[in-house]
C-alpha positions in Angstrom: 47.4 13.8 9.9 49.3 13.1 6.8 46.2 13.0 4.7 44.8 16.2 6.1 48.1 18.0 5.6 48.4 16.8 2.0 44.8 18.0 1.3 45.4 21.4 2.8 48.8 22.3 1.3 48.8 20.3 -1.9 47.7 23.3 -4.0 47.2 27.1 -3.8 43.5 26.7 -4.7 42.9 24.4 -1.8 44.8 26.6 0.7 42.8 29.6 -0.2 39.5 27.8 -0.1 40.3 26.2 3.2 41.4 29.4 4.9 38.3 31.4 3.7 35.8 28.7 4.5 37.2 27.3 7.8 38.8 30.4 9.1 36.2 33.1 8.4 33.0 32.0 6.7 32.1 28.9 8.9 32.5 30.6 12.3 30.6 33.6 11.1 27.7 31.4 9.8 27.6 29.3 12.9 27.4 32.3 15.2 24.7 34.0 13.1 22.7 30.7 12.8 22.8 30.1 16.5 21.6 33.7 17.4 18.8 33.6 14.7 17.7 30.2 15.8 17.4 31.1 19.4 15.3 34.2 18.6 13.2 32.3 16.1 12.4 29.6 18.6 11.5 32.2 21.3 9.1 33.8 18.9 7.5 30.4 18.1 7.1 29.6 21.8 5.4 32.9 22.5 3.1 32.4 19.5 2.2 28.9 20.8 1.4 30.2 24.2 -0.9 32.9 22.8 -2.8 30.4 20.6 -3.1 27.9 23.5 -4.8 30.6 25.6 -7.3 31.4 22.8 -8.0 27.8 22.1 -8.6 27.1 25.8 -11.1 29.9 25.9 -12.9 28.5 22.8 -12.9 25.0 24.4 -14.6 26.3 27.5 -17.2 28.2 25.5 -18.0 25.2 23.3 -18.2 23.0 26.4 -20.7 25.5 28.0 -22.9 25.3 24.9 -23.0 21.5 25.1 -23.5 21.6 28.8 -26.6 23.8 28.4 -28.0 21.5 25.7 -27.5 18.5 28.1 -29.2 20.5 30.8 -32.2 21.2 28.6 -32.5 17.5 27.6 -32.3 16.5 31.3 -34.9 19.0 32.2 -37.5 17.6 29.7 -36.3 14.0 30.0 -38.6 13.2 32.9 -40.9 16.2 33.0 -44.4 14.8 33.5 -46.2 17.3 31.4 -43.7 16.8 28.5 -43.7 13.0 28.9 -47.5 12.9 28.5 -47.1 14.1 24.9 -44.5 11.5 24.1 -47.0 8.7 25.1 -49.7 9.8 22.6 -50.5 7.9 19.5 -51.8 10.5 17.0 -52.3 8.1 14.1 -54.1 10.3 11.5 -54.9 13.2 13.9 -52.5 15.7 12.4 -54.4 18.7 13.6 -54.2 17.5 17.2 -50.4 16.8 16.8 -49.9 20.4 15.5 -51.8 21.8 18.5 -49.7 19.7 20.9 -46.5 21.0 19.2 -47.6 24.6 19.8 -48.3 23.8 23.4 -44.8 22.3 23.8 -43.3 25.4 22.1 -45.1 27.5 24.7 -43.6 25.2 27.4 -40.1 25.7 25.9 -40.7 29.5 26.0 -41.7 29.5 29.6 -38.6 27.5 30.7 -36.3 29.7 28.6 -38.0 33.1 28.1 -34.8 34.9 26.8 -34.1 32.1 24.3 -30.5 31.8 25.5 -30.4 28.0 25.3 -30.6 25.6 22.4 -34.1 24.1 22.4 -35.1 20.6 21.5 -35.5 20.6 17.7 -37.7 17.5 17.5 -38.8 14.4 19.5 -39.3 10.9 18.3 -41.9 9.4 20.7 -42.0 5.8 21.8 -45.1 5.4 19.7 -43.0 6.3 16.6 -44.6 9.8 16.3 -42.3 12.6 15.1 -42.9 16.0 16.8 -40.9 18.5 14.7 -40.7 21.8 16.7 -38.6 23.6 14.1 -41.0 23.2 11.2 -44.2 21.3 12.0 -45.3 21.5 8.4 -42.2 19.7 7.2 -42.9 16.4 5.4 -42.6 13.8 8.1 -41.6 10.6 6.3 -38.3 12.1 4.9 -37.3 13.6 8.2 -38.1 10.4 10.0 -36.0 8.3 7.6 -33.0 10.6 8.1 -33.4 10.3 11.9 -33.6 6.5 11.8 -30.5 6.5 9.5 -28.6 8.0 12.5 -29.2 4.7 14.4 -30.9 6.6 17.2 -32.1 3.4 18.9 -28.6 1.9 19.3 -28.4 0.5 22.8 -24.6 1.1 22.9 -25.3 4.8 23.0 -27.1 4.4 26.4 -28.6 7.9 27.2 -25.6 10.0 25.9 -26.1 12.8 23.4 -24.6 11.5 20.2 -23.4 14.2 17.8 -23.4 13.9 14.1 -21.2 15.9 11.7 -22.1 19.1 10.0 -25.0 18.7 7.5 -28.0 20.5 6.1 -30.9 21.1 8.6 -33.4 18.5 7.5 -35.8 19.5 10.3 -36.8 22.6 8.4 -37.3 23.6 4.8 -36.2 27.2 5.4 -32.9 28.1 3.6 -31.3 31.5 4.3 -28.4 31.1 1.8 -25.8 31.7 4.5 -23.9 28.4 5.0 -23.2 29.0 8.7 -26.9 29.4 9.4 -28.1 26.6 7.1 -25.6 24.0 8.3 -26.2 22.4 11.6 -24.8 19.7 13.9 -27.4 17.2 14.9 -27.5 15.7 18.4 -29.6 12.7 19.4 -30.3 11.2 22.8 -32.2 8.2 23.9 -34.4 8.8 27.0 -34.7 5.6 28.9 -37.4 4.6 31.5 -35.6 4.0 34.8 -37.9 1.2 35.7 -38.6 -0.7 32.5 -35.4 0.1 30.6 -37.6 0.9 27.5 -37.0 4.0 25.4 -39.5 6.8 26.3 -38.4 9.1 23.5 -35.5 10.4 21.4 -34.5 14.0 21.8 -33.1 15.6 18.6 -31.1 18.9 18.8 -30.3 21.0 15.8 -27.3 23.2 16.7 -26.4 25.9 14.1 -22.8 26.0 13.0 -22.9 29.7 13.5 -23.6 29.2 17.2 -20.2 27.6 17.6 -18.3 29.7 15.0 -19.3 32.9 16.8 -17.2 31.8 19.7 -14.0 32.1 17.7 -14.9 34.3 14.8 -12.4 37.0 15.8 -9.4 34.7 16.1 -6.8 34.9 13.3 -5.9 31.2 13.5 -7.4 28.6 11.2 -9.8 26.6 13.4 -11.2 23.1 12.7 -13.5 21.3 15.1 -13.9 17.7 14.2 -15.3 14.5 15.8 -13.4 11.3 16.5 -14.1 10.0 13.0 -12.8 13.2 11.3 -16.3 14.5 10.6 -16.5 18.3 10.4 -18.3 20.1 13.3 -17.2 23.7 12.7 -14.5 25.6 10.9 -13.2 29.1 10.3 -12.9 28.0 6.6 -16.2 29.1 5.0 -15.6 26.8 2.0 -15.3 23.8 4.3 -18.5 24.7 6.1 -20.3 25.2 2.8 -19.1 21.7 1.6 -20.1 20.2 4.9 -16.8 18.3 5.2 -13.1 18.7 5.6 -10.9 19.7 2.6 -8.8 16.8 1.3 -5.6 18.4 2.4 -6.9 18.8 5.9 -8.2 15.3 6.0 -4.8 14.0 4.9 -3.2 16.1 7.6 -5.4 14.6 10.2 -4.7 11.0 9.0 -1.0 11.4 8.6 -0.2 13.1 11.9 -1.1 10.9 14.8 -0.1 13.6 17.3 -3.3 15.6 16.5 -5.3 13.0 18.4 -3.6 14.2 21.6 -3.8 17.4 23.4 -0.8 19.8 23.1 1.1 21.9 20.6 3.5 20.7 17.9 4.7 21.4 14.4 3.6 19.6 11.2 3.9 19.9 7.4 0.6 21.1 6.0 0.2 22.3 2.4 3.9 21.9 2.0 4.6 24.5 4.6 5.4 24.2 8.3 2.5 24.9 10.7 2.1 25.2 14.4 -0.8 23.1 15.6 -2.6 23.3 18.9 -5.1 20.6 19.8 -7.7 20.6 22.6 -10.4 18.0 23.5 -13.9 19.0 24.3 -14.7 17.2 27.6 -18.4 16.6 27.2 -18.3 15.5 23.6 -16.0 13.4 21.5 -14.7 16.6 19.7 -11.2 18.0 19.0 -10.5 21.7 18.4 -7.5 22.1 16.1 -5.9 25.5 15.5 -3.4 25.9 12.6 -0.9 28.8 12.4 1.7 29.1 9.7 5.2 29.3 11.1 6.0 31.9 8.4 3.4 34.3 9.9 5.2 34.1 13.3 8.8 34.1 12.2 8.6 36.1 8.9 10.5 39.2 10.1 13.4 37.4 11.6 13.6 34.9 8.6 13.8 37.9 6.2 16.6 39.4 8.2 18.5 36.1 8.3 18.0 35.5 4.6 19.4 39.0 3.8 22.5 38.3 5.9 23.0 34.9 4.2 22.7 36.4 0.8 25.4 39.0 1.6 27.6 36.3 3.0 27.1 34.0 0.0 27.9 37.0 -2.3 31.2 37.6 -0.6 32.0 33.9 -0.7 31.3 33.7 -4.4 33.5 36.7 -5.1 36.3 35.0 -3.3 35.8 31.8 -5.3 35.8 33.7 -8.5 39.2 35.2 -7.7 40.5 31.7 -6.7 39.1 30.2 -9.9 40.7 32.9 -12.0 44.1 32.2 -10.5 44.0 28.4 -10.7 42.1 27.9 -14.0 45.1 27.5 -16.2 46.7 24.9 -14.0 44.0 22.8 -12.4 41.1 22.8 -15.0 42.5 20.0 -17.2 43.1 17.7 -14.2 39.6 18.5 -12.9 38.2 17.4 -16.2 40.0 14.1 -16.0 39.0 13.6 -12.4 35.3 14.3 -13.1 35.4 11.9 -16.0 36.9 9.2 -13.8 34.1 9.8 -11.3 31.5 9.3 -13.9 33.1 6.0 -15.0 33.1 5.0 -11.3 29.4 5.8 -11.1 28.7 3.6 -14.1 28.9 5.9 -17.2 31.4 4.0 -19.4 31.1 6.6 -22.2 32.7 9.4 -20.3 35.6 10.3 -22.6 37.6 13.4 -22.1 38.6 16.1 -24.6 42.1 17.7 -23.9 43.3 20.8 -25.7 46.9 21.7 -26.2 49.9 19.5 -25.7 52.2 18.2 -23.0 52.0 15.6 -20.3 48.3 16.2 -19.3 47.2 15.9 -22.9 49.0 12.5 -23.1 47.3 11.4 -19.9 43.9 12.2 -21.5 44.8 10.1 -24.6 46.0 7.1 -22.6 42.8 7.4 -20.5 40.5 7.4 -23.6 42.3 4.5 -25.1 42.1 2.5 -21.9 38.3 3.3 -21.6 37.7 2.1 -25.2 39.5 -1.2 -24.5 37.4 -1.8 -21.3 34.1 -1.1 -23.2 35.1 -3.5 -26.0 36.0 -6.2 -23.4 32.6 -5.7 -21.7 30.7 -5.9 -25.0 32.5 -9.1 -25.9 31.9 -10.6 -22.5 28.2 -9.8 -22.6 27.8 -11.3 -26.1 29.6 -14.4 -25.0 27.5 -14.9 -21.9 24.3 -14.3 -23.9 25.3 -17.0 -26.5 26.3 -19.3 -23.7 22.9 -19.0 -22.0 21.1 -19.5 -25.3 23.0 -22.7 -25.9 22.4 -23.9 -22.4 18.7 -23.3 -22.9 18.5 -25.1 -26.2 20.3 -28.1 -24.6 18.0 -28.2 -21.6 14.8 -27.8 -23.8 16.1 -30.6 -25.9 16.2 -32.9 -22.8 12.4 -32.8 -22.4 11.5 -36.5 -23.1 9.3 -36.8 -26.2 8.1 -40.3 -25.4 4.7 -38.9 -24.2 3.8 -38.1 -27.8 4.5 -41.7 -28.8 2.5 -43.0 -25.9 -0.5 -40.8 -26.9 -0.3 -42.0 -30.5 -0.4 -45.6 -29.2 -3.5 -44.7 -27.2 -5.2 -43.4 -30.3 -4.3 -46.6 -32.2 -5.5 -48.7 -29.3 -8.8 -46.9 -29.1 -9.3 -47.0 -32.8 -9.7 -50.7 -32.6 -12.9 -50.1 -30.7 -14.6 -48.2 -33.5 -17.7 -46.2 -32.7 -16.3 -44.9 -29.3 -16.3 -41.1 -29.1 -13.3 -41.2 -26.7 -11.0 -41.3 -29.7 -12.1 -37.9 -30.9 -11.7 -36.5 -27.4 -8.2 -37.8 -27.1 -7.3 -36.4 -30.5 -8.8 -33.0 -29.6 -7.0 -32.9 -26.2 -3.8 -33.8 -27.9 -4.1 -31.1 -30.5 -5.0 -28.5 -27.8 -2.1 -29.6 -25.7 0.5 -29.2 -28.4 -0.9 -25.9 -29.5 -0.5 -24.7 -25.9 3.0 -26.1 -25.9 4.0 -24.1 -29.0 2.2 -20.9 -27.8 3.6 -18.8 -30.7 7.1 -19.5 -29.6 6.7 -17.8 -26.1 8.7 -19.4 -23.3 7.3 -17.4 -20.4 3.5 -17.6 -20.1 0.8 -17.0 -17.6 0.3 -19.6 -14.9 -3.3 -20.1 -16.0 -2.1 -21.2 -19.5 0.3 -23.7 -17.9 -2.6 -25.1 -15.8 -4.7 -25.4 -19.0 -1.9 -27.3 -20.7 -1.7 -29.6 -17.7 -5.4 -30.3 -17.7 -5.4 -31.3 -21.4 -2.7 -33.8 -20.5 -4.7 -35.1 -17.5 -7.8 -35.5 -19.7 -5.8 -37.8 -22.1 -4.3 -39.8 -19.3 -7.7 -40.2 -17.6 -9.0 -41.9 -20.7 -6.1 -44.3 -20.6 -6.1 -45.2 -16.9 -9.8 -44.6 -16.2 -10.6 -45.6 -12.6 -7.0 -46.3 -11.6 -6.2 -42.6 -11.1 -7.9 -39.7 -9.4 -6.7 -36.1 -9.9 -7.4 -33.0 -7.8 -6.2 -29.4 -8.5 -6.1 -26.9 -5.6 -5.5 -23.3 -6.7 -6.8 -19.8 -6.0 -7.0 -18.3 -9.5 -7.4 -14.8 -8.1 -4.1 -15.0 -6.3 -2.1 -16.2 -9.4 -4.0 -14.1 -12.0 -1.1 -11.7 -12.7 1.8 -14.1 -12.3 3.9 -15.8 -15.0 6.0 -19.0 -15.3 7.9 -20.9 -17.9 5.8 -23.3 -20.0 6.0 -27.1 -19.8 6.8 -26.9 -16.1 4.0 -28.9 -14.5 3.3 -31.5 -17.2 6.7 -33.3 -16.9 6.4 -33.4 -13.1 2.9 -34.9 -13.3 4.0 -37.3 -16.0 6.4 -38.9 -13.6 3.4 -39.9 -11.4 1.9 -41.9 -14.3 5.2 -43.4 -15.4 6.6 -44.4 -12.1 4.2 -44.0 -9.2 1.6 -46.5 -10.6 4.1 -49.4 -10.5 3.4 -52.1 -8.0 0.3 -50.6 -6.4 -3.1 -52.2 -6.2 -5.1 -49.2 -5.1 -6.4 -46.1 -6.8 -3.6 -43.6 -7.2 -4.5 -40.1 -6.2 -2.6 -37.1 -7.6 -2.9 -33.6 -6.1 -1.5 -30.4 -7.6 -1.5 -27.5 -5.2 -0.4 -23.9 -6.0 0.4 -21.7 -3.1 1.4 -18.0 -3.1 3.9 -16.8 -0.5 5.3 -13.2 -0.1 8.3 -13.8 -2.3 7.6 -17.2 -3.8 5.0 -19.2 -5.7 5.2 -23.0 -4.8 3.8 -25.8 -7.0 3.2 -29.1 -5.2 2.7 -32.4 -7.1 1.7 -35.0 -4.6 0.8 -38.7 -5.2 0.1 -41.7 -3.0 1.9 -44.1 -5.4 4.7 -46.5 -5.0 7.2 -44.0 -3.7 11.0 -44.5 -3.5 13.5 -45.9 -1.0 16.3 -43.7 0.4 18.9 -44.9 -2.2 16.6 -44.2 -5.2 15.6 -40.8 -3.7 19.2 -39.8 -3.3 19.9 -40.7 -7.0 16.9 -38.7 -8.2 17.9 -35.7 -6.1 21.4 -35.9 -7.6 19.9 -36.0 -11.1 17.8 -32.9 -10.3 20.9 -31.0 -9.2 23.4 -32.2 -11.9 21.5 -34.0 -14.6 22.2 -37.5 -15.7 25.9 -38.7 -15.8 27.1 -40.0 -19.1 27.6 -43.5 -17.6 24.0 -43.5 -16.3 22.7 -42.9 -19.8 23.8 -46.4 -20.8 21.2 -47.8 -18.4 17.5 -48.0 -19.1 15.4 -44.8 -18.9 13.1 -46.7 -16.7 15.7 -46.9 -14.0 17.2 -43.4 -14.3 14.7 -41.2 -16.0 12.7 -39.9 -13.1 14.9 -37.0 -12.3 15.6 -35.9 -15.9 12.3 -34.1 -16.3 12.7 -32.4 -12.9 16.2 -31.5 -13.8 14.9 -29.8 -17.0 12.4 -27.8 -14.9 15.1 -26.8 -12.4 17.6 -25.8 -15.1 15.1 -23.7 -17.0 14.0 -21.9 -13.9 17.7 -21.2 -13.2 18.3 -19.8 -16.7 15.2 -17.7 -16.9 14.7 -16.5 -13.3 18.2 -16.9 -11.8 16.9 -19.1 -9.0 19.0 -22.1 -7.9 17.6 -25.3 -6.4 14.1 -24.5 -7.5 12.9 -28.1 -7.3 12.8 -30.2 -4.2 11.5 -33.8 -3.7 10.5 -36.0 -0.8 9.3 -39.7 -1.0 8.7 -42.8 1.1 8.6 -46.3 -0.2 5.0 -47.5 -0.5 3.6 -44.1 0.7 4.0 -41.7 -2.2 6.0 -38.7 -3.4 5.9 -34.9 -3.0 7.6 -32.7 -5.6 7.8 -28.9 -4.8 8.7 -26.4 -7.5 9.3 -22.8 -6.6 9.5 -19.7 -8.7 9.8 -16.0 -7.8 7.0 -13.6 -8.3 7.2 -12.6 -12.0 4.6 -10.2 -13.4 3.9 -9.9 -17.1 5.5 -6.4 -17.4 8.7 -7.9 -15.9 9.2 -10.3 -18.9 10.6 -8.3 -21.8 12.6 -10.5 -24.1 12.1 -14.0 -22.7 15.4 -14.0 -20.9 14.2 -12.9 -17.5 14.7 -9.2 -17.3 14.4 -9.0 -13.5 17.8 -8.8 -11.6 18.9 -12.3 -10.8 20.3 -11.3 -7.4 16.7 -10.7 -6.3 16.2 -14.5 -6.1 19.5 -15.7 -4.5 17.8 -16.6 -1.2 14.8 -18.4 -2.7 16.5 -21.9 -2.8 16.8 -21.8 1.0 13.1 -20.8 1.2 12.2 -23.9 -0.8 14.1 -26.2 1.5 12.5 -24.6 4.5 9.0 -25.0 3.0 9.6 -28.7 2.3 10.9 -29.3 5.8 7.6 -27.9 7.2 5.5 -30.4 5.4 
């Protein structure tokens, strides 16, 4: 209560605003909003009921059309006179085929003298003959190809009529120029012999879009009739009928609103406007009738009245505020400026200084505030510069810890091979060495693509293969398509693999195998270096893990590198990942004496555009949980 009381009575401006808004304006707006909302919803309900009645009538009429088509197909499915024609093989006897087509047309006329029903447009006989009743002179091969493209012999369709979306009538070459007459819905039905199960014929119906549209042409609503796949059957939108498919916005509406797959009425967002939608399902076909009505057309009158009342209320409120501002401007404006500036600083804008005019206590407060803000900014700049230098020094120290003895070993290899003059291996070693160090330098870049790091590793493997020959086998398991866009720090894999040659070969009398696997997880890329070498006992493994976490103790440096050097290269890798990607405990290791060693290195997903200045521009807090992820992945092995 104390806070509310202080807020209300601490200033004249607040008292006036509080009394006007809470005492007068809010109750008035609440009452008006309630009344207008009630009337608006009542109008929408009435509009929905009217549309539902009309859509139900359309549904029944469309169902009647489809029922009549099914009845016609049933009538001729097993009619003996009609079936005789479907058994004929006309071969090259086109004249006889045309005569039979005319006889069948007379048969159709006798069964439907008034022409009220949709007749069979064509028949594909079991002998592969096409009887085109709509245009017997139409080129047969093209029509037959389009019919076969409809998969008319698909056994899963049984003997149902399968309807295909709106398209040009390929059964006839006649074009009227009127889209609703020229566009048709094609229906196909397999007629199956009851006894043998073989297909006697395929009935093909060509239903004009105009035949369906005429059932709802006088309705104001925007109507779409679609199949289960979103294919257009009919529409009140002439442009959509002419195109033969749904407009992109309508297609998006059908895909985004799952409710339109169910019968009922609901409200959606379509063309950035609210629409009332009514959906009905045609029972004897997999069709849906969708009626769209803009809400604005239903509630326009009451919305206009409500808007006018709101405008008048807002105008009165603004007038009251102007009066209040005029009274309080001289007293509260300077404090408001200082308050707004503090808010900007709180939101992160550290350059939000204030300009105070006049003299007195408020002006002094502004001066003290500006001075304090300048001191804070200077402190932040100094802190950032210090941290940047510290990181750079740490990086230089870590990079300096990469053991250079491999260069010397390689040079010894070259000297050793040179004693066997005439062997081409010397040239290959030298070439691999040059390639390796060119990749190491890489124009001074620290963060490189993973493919480049793999290439650097393979040059190293090529050199070591010459030295150790049949004692070592190497296998690389990677999906290059998965890692194509990802980056890593350079010289990350080679030091880890080098440990296999330096330590894992000791004391084994078998061929040592080395596997390098690269796996991509949702938030992590893991590099595994696995060998079946000499391995380590528990005490040695604990020492190496400590070196990976903390580096080598000064006392340990007095001992031989042979004894203590295994974890230094891995520590270098772990420390560089921490400095560049902000990821702690990026390196994990497991080993068993006499069995081998597994080293896992994890890095976050880094894309090329995320690396801006070589210092890891991505926010480091994004990777705080990755070290736990690495431990979990190692435990699952």
